[in-house]
C-alpha positions in Angstrom: 41.9 33.2 -17.2 38.3 33.1 -16.2 37.4 30.4 -13.8 34.5 28.2 -15.0 31.5 28.8 -13.0 29.2 26.0 -11.6 25.7 26.5 -13.0 23.4 27.7 -10.3 20.9 25.2 -8.9 17.3 26.0 -9.6 15.5 27.3 -6.6 13.6 24.6 -4.6 10.3 26.3 -5.1 10.3 25.7 -8.9 7.8 23.1 -10.0 9.1 19.6 -10.2 9.6 18.2 -13.7 10.5 14.6 -12.8 9.6 12.4 -9.8 11.3 9.0 -9.2 10.1 6.8 -6.3 10.5 3.2 -5.1 8.0 1.0 -6.9 4.7 1.4 -5.0 1.9 -0.9 -3.9 -1.9 -0.6 -4.1 -3.4 -1.5 -0.7 -7.0 -1.5 -1.9 -7.9 -2.8 -5.4 -10.9 -4.3 -7.2 -10.0 -6.3 -10.4 -13.3 -8.3 -10.8 -12.9 -11.6 -12.6 -12.8 -13.3 -16.0 -12.6 -11.0 -19.1 -13.0 -7.9 -17.0 -10.1 -8.8 -14.9 -7.9 -9.6 -17.9 -8.7 -6.2 -19.3 -8.0 -4.0 -16.2 -5.2 -5.9 -14.3 -2.4 -4.8 -16.7 -3.0 -1.1 -15.8 -2.3 -1.9 -12.1 0.6 -4.3 -12.8 2.6 -1.7 -14.8 2.5 0.7 -11.9 2.4 -1.4 -8.7 4.4 -4.3 -7.4 1.7 -5.7 -5.2 -2.0 -5.1 -4.5 -4.5 -6.1 -1.8 -7.3 -7.7 -3.8 -10.8 -7.1 -2.6 -13.0 -10.2 -2.1 -16.4 -8.9 -3.1 -17.0 -11.1 -6.1 -20.3 -12.8 -6.8 -20.2 -15.2 -5.0 -17.8 -13.6 -2.5 -14.4 -15.1 -1.6 -15.2 -16.7 1.8 -12.8 -19.6 2.0 -9.0 -20.2 1.7 -9.7 -22.5 -1.3 -11.6 -19.7 -3.1 -8.9 -17.2 -2.3 -6.2 -19.4 -3.7 -8.2 -20.2 -6.9 -8.8 -16.5 -7.4 -5.1 -15.7 -6.9 -4.2 -18.3 -9.5 -6.6 -16.6 -12.0 -5.1 -13.2 -11.3 -1.5 -14.5 -11.7 -2.5 -16.1 -15.0 -3.8 -12.7 -16.2 -0.6 -10.7 -15.4 1.2 -9.7 -18.6 4.3 -11.7 -19.4 7.5 -10.2 -18.0 5.7 -8.1 -15.4 6.5 -8.6 -11.7 3.2 -8.3 -9.8 2.0 -10.1 -6.7 -1.7 -10.2 -5.7 -2.3 -10.3 -1.9 -5.4 -12.1 -1.1 -8.2 -11.4 1.3 -11.4 -13.2 2.7 -14.9 -11.7 2.8 -16.2 -11.7 6.3 -19.7 -13.0 6.9 -21.8 -13.5 10.0 -21.0 -17.2 9.9 -17.4 -17.4 8.8 -15.8 -20.0 11.0 -12.5 -19.4 13.0 -11.2 -22.7 11.4 -11.5 -21.0 8.0 -9.4 -18.1 9.2 -6.7 -20.6 10.3 -6.7 -22.3 6.9 -6.6 -18.9 5.1 -3.6 -17.8 7.2 -1.8 -21.1 6.4 -2.5 -20.6 2.7 -1.0 -17.1 2.6 -4.1 -14.9 2.8 -3.1 -11.7 4.5 -6.4 -10.1 5.6 -10.1 -10.3 5.8 -12.6 -7.6 4.8 -15.5 -6.3 6.9 -18.3 -5.1 4.7 -21.3 -3.9 6.6 -24.2 -5.6 4.8 -25.6 -3.3 2.1 -22.8 -0.7 2.4 -21.4 -0.9 -1.1 -21.0 -3.0 -4.3 -21.6 -6.8 -3.7 -21.9 -6.4 0.1 -25.3 -8.2 0.4 -23.6 -11.1 2.2 -21.7 -8.8 4.6 -21.8 -8.5 8.3 -25.1 -7.5 9.9 -23.7 -7.0 13.4 -19.9 -6.8 14.2 -20.5 -9.0 17.3 -21.4 -11.8 15.0 -17.8 -12.0 13.7 -16.0 -11.8 17.1 -15.0 -15.4 17.0 -13.4 -14.8 13.5 -11.7 -11.7 14.7 -10.2 -13.5 17.7 -8.8 -16.1 15.2 -7.5 -13.3 13.1 -5.8 -11.6 16.0 -4.1 -14.9 16.9 -3.0 -15.7 13.3 -1.8 -12.1 12.5 -4.3 -11.5 9.7 -5.2 -7.8 9.2 -8.8 -6.6 9.4 -9.8 -4.3 6.5 -12.9 -2.2 7.3 -15.4 -0.5 5.1 -16.2 2.1 7.7 -19.8 3.1 7.2 -23.0 2.3 9.2 -26.0 1.3 7.1 -28.6 2.5 9.5 -31.2 4.3 7.2 -31.7 6.9 9.9 -28.1 8.1 9.4 -27.4 10.6 6.6 -25.2 9.1 4.0 -22.6 11.9 4.5 -22.4 11.1 8.2 -22.1 7.3 8.0 -18.3 7.2 8.4 -18.2 9.4 11.5 -21.0 7.5 13.1 -19.2 4.2 12.3 -16.2 5.3 14.3 -18.3 5.8 17.4 -20.6 2.8 17.1 -18.2 0.2 15.7 -14.5 1.2 15.5 -14.0 2.4 19.0 -15.6 -0.7 20.7 -13.8 -3.0 18.2 -10.4 -1.5 19.0 -11.0 -1.8 22.7 -12.0 -5.5 22.4 -9.2 -6.5 20.0 -6.2 -4.3 20.9 -3.6 -6.5 19.1 -5.5 -6.8 15.9 -4.1 -4.7 13.1 -6.9 -2.8 11.4 -6.9 -0.8 8.2 -9.7 1.8 8.0 -10.2 1.7 4.2 -10.7 4.6 1.9 -11.3 7.2 4.6 -13.2 10.3 3.5 -13.7 12.6 6.6 -11.9 14.8 9.0 -13.2 12.6 11.8 -11.6 9.5 10.3 -8.3 11.2 9.7 -8.2 12.4 13.3 -9.2 9.1 14.6 -6.5 7.1 12.7 -3.8 9.6 13.6 -4.5 9.1 17.3 -5.6 5.5 17.5 -2.3 3.8 18.1 0.2 1.8 16.0 -2.2 -1.0 15.2 -4.6 1.2 13.2 -3.9 2.7 9.8 -5.9 4.0 6.8 -5.9 3.9 3.0 -6.8 7.1 1.1 -7.8 7.2 -2.6 -6.7 9.7 -5.2 -10.2 10.8 -5.9 -10.9 11.7 -2.3 -7.8 13.8 -2.2 -8.7 15.6 -5.4 -12.4 16.1 -5.2 -15.2 17.2 -2.9 -18.9 16.4 -3.4 -19.4 19.2 -5.8 -17.7 17.1 -8.4 -20.8 14.9 -8.5 -23.0 17.7 -9.7 -21.0 20.1 -11.9 -22.9 20.5 -15.1 -25.3 17.7 -14.2 -25.1 14.4 -12.5 -21.6 12.9 -13.1 -21.8 9.1 -12.3 -18.1 8.5 -12.9 -17.4 10.5 -9.7 -19.9 8.4 -7.7 -18.2 6.1 -5.2 -18.8 4.7 -1.7 -18.0 6.2 0.7 -19.3 9.2 -1.3 -17.2 12.3 -1.8 -17.6 14.7 1.1 -17.4 18.5 1.8 -14.3 20.5 1.1 -13.3 20.6 4.8 -13.0 16.9 4.8 -10.9 16.8 1.6 -8.5 19.4 3.2 -8.2 17.2 6.3 -7.2 14.2 4.1 -4.6 16.3 2.3 -3.3 17.5 5.6 -3.0 13.9 6.8 -0.9 12.7 3.8 1.2 15.9 3.8 2.0 15.3 7.5 4.1 12.3 6.5 2.4 10.1 9.1 3.0 6.4 8.6 -0.6 5.7 9.5 -1.8 6.7 6.0 -0.9 4.9 2.7 -2.0 4.5 -0.8 -5.2 2.5 -1.7 -6.8 3.4 -5.0 -10.1 1.6 -4.5 -10.1 1.5 -8.3 -13.5 -0.2 -9.2 -14.3 -0.9 -12.8 -17.9 -0.8 -14.0 -18.9 -1.1 -17.6 -20.0 2.3 -19.0 -23.6 1.2 -19.6 -24.0 0.2 -16.0 -22.1 3.2 -14.6 -24.3 5.6 -16.6 -27.6 3.8 -15.9 -30.4 5.5 -13.8 -29.2 3.4 -10.8 -25.5 3.2 -11.2 -22.8 1.2 -9.5 -20.5 2.9 -6.9 -16.9 3.1 -7.8 -14.3 5.2 -9.7 -12.0 3.5 -12.2 -8.6 5.1 -11.5 -6.2 2.2 -12.2 -5.4 3.6 -15.7 -3.7 6.7 -14.2 -3.5 6.1 -10.5 0.0 7.4 -9.9 -0.6 10.4 -12.1 -3.7 11.4 -10.1 -1.9 10.9 -6.7 1.0 13.0 -7.9 -1.4 15.8 -8.9 -2.9 15.8 -5.5 0.5 15.7 -3.6 1.9 18.5 -5.8 -1.2 20.7 -5.2 -0.7 20.1 -1.4 3.0 21.0 -1.7 3.9 17.5 -0.5 5.7 15.7 -3.4 8.5 15.0 -0.9 6.0 12.9 1.1 4.7 10.9 -1.9 7.2 8.1 -1.9 6.7 7.1 1.7 2.9 7.2 1.3 3.0 5.2 -1.9 5.9 2.8 -1.4 6.8 2.5 2.3 4.0 3.0 4.8 1.8 0.2 3.6 4.5 -2.4 3.4 5.7 -1.5 6.8 2.2 -1.8 8.4 1.7 -5.2 6.7 5.1 -6.4 7.8 6.3 -7.0 4.2 9.6 -6.0 2.6 9.7 -2.7 0.7 10.0 -3.1 -3.0 13.1 -2.8 -5.1 13.1 -1.0 -8.4 11.6 2.4 -9.2 8.9 4.2 -11.2 9.4 7.6 -12.7 6.7 10.2 -13.4 7.4 13.1 -15.8 5.7 16.5 -15.8 4.3 15.8 -19.3 0.7 16.7 -20.0 -1.2 14.1 -21.9 -4.9 13.3 -22.6 -6.4 10.3 -20.9 -8.5 8.1 -23.2 -12.2 8.6 -23.0 -12.7 4.9 -22.6 -10.8 1.6 -22.8 -12.1 -1.9 -23.5 -13.3 -4.2 -20.7 -14.1 -7.4 -22.5 -16.8 -6.4 -24.9 -17.9 -3.4 -22.9 -16.4 0.1 -22.8 -15.0 1.3 -19.5 -14.6 5.0 -18.7 -11.8 6.1 -16.4 -12.1 8.9 -14.0 -11.0 12.1 -15.9 -11.4 10.3 -19.2 -10.8 12.7 -22.1 -9.1 15.2 -19.9 -5.5 16.3 -19.7 -3.4 15.1 -16.8 -0.2 17.0 -15.7 1.9 13.9 -14.9 2.7 10.8 -16.9 4.4 7.6 -15.9 7.5 6.9 -17.9 7.5 3.7 -19.9 9.2 0.7 -18.3 11.9 0.7 -21.1 13.0 4.2 -20.1 13.3 3.5 -16.4 16.9 2.2 -16.4 18.1 5.7 -17.2 15.9 7.5 -14.7 17.5 9.6 -12.0 18.1 7.4 -9.0 17.3 4.1 -10.7 20.2 2.3 -9.0 20.0 0.3 -5.8 20.2 2.3 -2.7 18.8 5.4 -4.4 17.2 8.3 -2.6 13.9 9.7 -3.7 14.4 12.0 -6.6 12.5 15.2 -7.4 14.1 17.1 -10.4 13.2 20.7 -10.9 
């Protein structure tokens, strides 16, 4: 009698067909307000359990009361039956009082954002000199609030492609020396210098990295003409910097974690002669990140980057539950509605290689049980 043979396992170098990870968080997100927020928030909520909400509204969120009111509006816009928690932040100004930091901490605000004045969208009220906010930073260090940094100088004498590297020397290094116990997130880093700095800066410094900075260099802005939907701040950089970011995430270092910096702008404003900075990636965030990690040969590092490192740095529990991505090509819509305006996602109209499985299908996904290990099926 012939003994039944166990089917051979596919070799490990075959392309993955299914990826199941613990439910992730987005540690850098713009959702706007009002009708725009109601339109874009569901895209994030179906993928992520929590998100750090950026405070650069008009007017900016500069008080605990404003942050809690904004939180209530976000919670009201979460689709019924979806588990999503907004994590609120304050917008630092030259005159933000230490007492306001204390009130914010007591109210549950988790961080404050440093925008150098004029550095990006709605940053007019930002900080003109970091020394002006030292009293607030001292209060944050005592209260345990995180400092989130848009790391670019706005000195007109500095080339736009060098502003992040110069910021490290002029601002980050002195700030870290003066506030060694303050936890700092260097947001949406884009350069080799920033990746190297964060990797060596100590346990109180971390960084978010976007999908678009992992996928594209600055050539993407100009292929076939000016492409405004690839314009963001910090701007896309040279290929050597993109490769440095890929190496950082592929290393598995817990200093780096997911932050989409998804930033919706109505199409007519994004395609104007002077357009807003920001890429809308919330529609397909996990799919874009999976594409980048797969190209880097680092899908085994994706779960920790997306689901563990950020929660650990913020001192929050890791999420339960899972999301599953299938290697299933699909075409991203050219546009979606944002109130009465069209909103065009990054890669709109193009085919993506990965697709998030619908929530109703997740119960049968490999490893969906409690205590699961990351699952990559080939």
